[in-house]
C-alpha positions, 0 to 999 in steps of 0.5 A: 303363060309365064308360069307354064314356061317356068314349069316346062323349063324346070321339067326338061332341065330336071330330066336331063340330069343324072338320076343317082341320089347325089345328082338328084340333089344337085339337079334340084338345087340347080333347078331351083336356082334357075327358077329363082333367077328367071323370076327375079329377072322378071320381077326386076323387069316388071318393077323397072317398068312400074318405076318408069310408069310411076316416074312419068306419073309423078312428073305429071303431078309435079308439073301441076305446081311448076308455077308455084314460087316459094320465097322470103322476098317477093317483088310485087308488080303494081300499077303506076299512075302519072297525073299532070298537075300540082297538089291535085290529091292523086286522083286516079280512080274513077278517071280516064287516067291509064296506068302502066305496070311497074315492071314497064315504067320505073317506079321510085323504089321496089315494093316487096313482101318479106316472109316465108311465102308461097305464091298460089292461084289468084283470089278474085283477080288479086295476086295471092300468097300463102304465108307459112308461119310457125306461130310458136317461133314468133315470141322473139319477134322473128318469123314475121311477114312485112311489106317493104319499100327499097328506094334511094334518094336520087329524086331528093337530090336532083337539080330541079332546073334540069331534072325531075325533083321531089316536091313537097305536096300540099294536098291532104288527100290520096285519091279517095283517102283523106289524110290528117297531114299533108303528103309532103315528100311522098306518103305510104297508105296501107289499106286492108279488107277481108272481102276485097270490097269494103276497105279500111285504112291500116296505116298512113305515113307522110313525108317519107322521102324527106330525108335520106333513106333509113337502113339504106332505103329498105323501109318496112312499112307494115307488119301483117297481123296474125288475125289477118293471116288466119282470116285471109286478107286483101291489101291495097298499098298506095305510094304517092309522091309529086315531082317538079322541074323547070319548064324552061319557059320565060315569063314577064311576071316574076311571081309566075310559076314556070315549073312542070308538076307531075303526081305519081301513084304506085298502087300494089294489090294482093291477097295473103292467107295462112291457109294451113292455120285457116283450115285448122280453125273451127268453123263458125257452126262447129259445136260445142260453142260457148258464147261469152257474157263479158263485163261491159262497162262505161269506162270514161273518156281519156281515162285509160278505159279504167272506169267501171260504171254500169250502162245507165238507161239514158246512155246512148249504148243502153239496150244494144251490143256492138258485137258478140264473142264466142269460142269453139273447137274445144272438146268436152264440157266447159270446166271451172276452177274450184272457187270460181262460184260466179263462173267468170273464168271458163276452162276449155279442154282440147285434145291433140289436133284441136284448134280452139278458135275465138270468134267475133260477130260484129252486130253493128256492121255500119259503125258510122250509123250505130243502132240505126242512128246517123248521130252515133258512130265509132270514132278514132281514139287517138290517145287510147290506152288500157290501164288494166292491161298496161297498154301505153297511149297510142292511136287505137283508131276505131276500136282496139282489141287487146289479147293478153296471154299468160303461160304456165311460168306466169310469163305474159305477152300482149297483142294489140289489134288497133282499128279492129272494128273497122277491119271487122266491118269489111266483111259480113262474116264472123271473123276469127280472132285467134287460135289458142293453145294452153294458157290463160287469156284476157280479152278487152275491146276498147272503143269510143263512140261519138253522139253528134249534137247540133251544138256540142258533140258528146263522147263515150268510152266503153270496155268489153272484158272477159277471161278464159283458160285453155288446158290440154285434156290428155294425161300422158307423160313420155319418158325419153331415153337419154342414150338415143332419144327414143320414147320408152314404154312402161317397164322399160330399161335404160343404163344411161337415164331418161327425161320426162316429156309432157308433150307441151301439156304444162298443167299436169301434176307429176310425182316421181318415186325412186326405189333402190336396192339395199340389202336385197330389199327395195327402199324408197329414196325419193318421192317428189314433184317433178317437172317437164323435161326433168332428167333422171340418171341415178340408179333405181326403179322410177315410178312416176304418176301424172294427174290431170286435175281438170279431168281427174285422170291419172297414169303411171309408168315404171322405168329402171335405170342401172345395170343390175340384171335382177332389178331389170328382170324385176321390172319386166316380170314384177307381176309374176315374180317378187324380188325374193323369187328372183333371188331364189331363182338365181341361187338355183342357177337361173341366168339373168340377161342384160335385157331383163330376160330370165334363162332356165338352167339346162339339163343333160337330156336337153343338151343331148337333144340340142346336139341332134341336127338334120345331118346327124339324122341322115347319117344314122338312117338305116337302109330301106327294107324290102317292104318300104322299098316296094311302097316307095317304088310304087309312089315313084312309078306313079310319079313317072307315069304322071310325067309321061302323061303330061310330057307330050302336052308340055313338049307341044307347048315348048315347040310353040315357044321355040 
């Protein structure tokens, strides 16, 4: 309908214009302008309406996420239990004691999460957060995710004769959790679980409020591990403390205690996951998959797990495994370095986007009844150390997983996950250990087993150890123009220079040649090994070849740096012209431009043709002859007849609208 209206307007407007030749031209131009204006207006109205519709739709989409919060400081609302009595062990679960939310009753301090978090929908009834971590930025200790408690010392310095004051609790228990030391003036208990049902205790700090707060009372009480972020983890934090105050009652017994006592337990529960990294990871059934056959030795007790004894047949650990490590998410076949005849150090190749993932499958899910025996259990190694990986003495708890990473510059970092077997036992699923990028890795799992005896228990130390490497499978290097930072294609030209970027593929062999022009001949001046991010600014033709020794693939690119237009053309047309050809063409008048193009010299005939324009053709056109005038007239009359045949229909259409 809209198209017919435009057509009608065009015809009626065109027919009312003077019919001489010049006026016809004006008529045509004005008519076209009128149609374009109407069409543009219609398109504008349509686009405006469409934009309004899209805007409304976008608002609806955004509204679905209006409850999402993003912050690097999130206060957590917990439950606070108030229990009457002294040194009662803060027993709140399984009782009729009710709790209040910490935003209703003032807790001792403020518990909060620190890090880049986004609040998401609840997980199994737990307040949940998505951690946004840049793992490449954590080498300096930044970009961390911690639990913090901000408090002051007001309960420490009050007068117990008239106010509630901190009391040094003598219990060695918080609810169902046994402690090695007395609670004292308050304690922090941090527990975690991969399934939210079976819990392990990550950290216990006692007597925390015994002195003035550290760092103005902003105490970091726990740092989340990468392993917990990648798998997703439930947390339960208990902050327990006892207060007392004089009751004001008098007693005839001078030894009678007339104080009132109250125990408080602040309990905070939540869930944290790095969903982005979790989704990137391979799945347990992703193939190809490589199961490690690690070194497994009897390493001694209190020796830094340094002994390397085979497991004898009469040892309690003979014939069964604690678990199994395997890796997947890589591409292609497993490689080995030349000389690795025993195939002890496998090399896994990864493509762009691959996330090579190491998994641990805990075979002994009941670590307190190993291999079905109530006499065998994993126990804490309170003075654990690893001599080979230079891990100093610390509490390994129930197994320490140690990951040593060495980069292409032979710089090493070591991550230690203590109480690893306890954490792994909190879920029946295989757990992700870590996602890996290029580099060399050494893994060790150190743990201690107790064999309970009627008279004297026996203890054994065991060490599982293996190595592997990750390499990028690509064979690419990217020249970057120093003038604008853009990537340069093969046979590109720059006057300022370029740098090489291997896109973080650190183990490629890179050889660069520089060729210069001397006495109209090409001369090789440089032939050397280059490195990632090297810059090249000297004039010359650069040819660099990159080789991936693990795939035996090579790639070569050529770049020219300088202002010599003949060399620019040589780079651009090297497969068609030799340098001698280009010099000969220059002698014949060919022009060489700044972008490397070649322009042929023009002839007089070409110059004459180039001066002919549509205007000159119109000016020199002869008048119509009688013969061709008649043929033109017939065509014109037929056009008029067609117009008259359709005019009545179009006028009827016009009257319908106006």
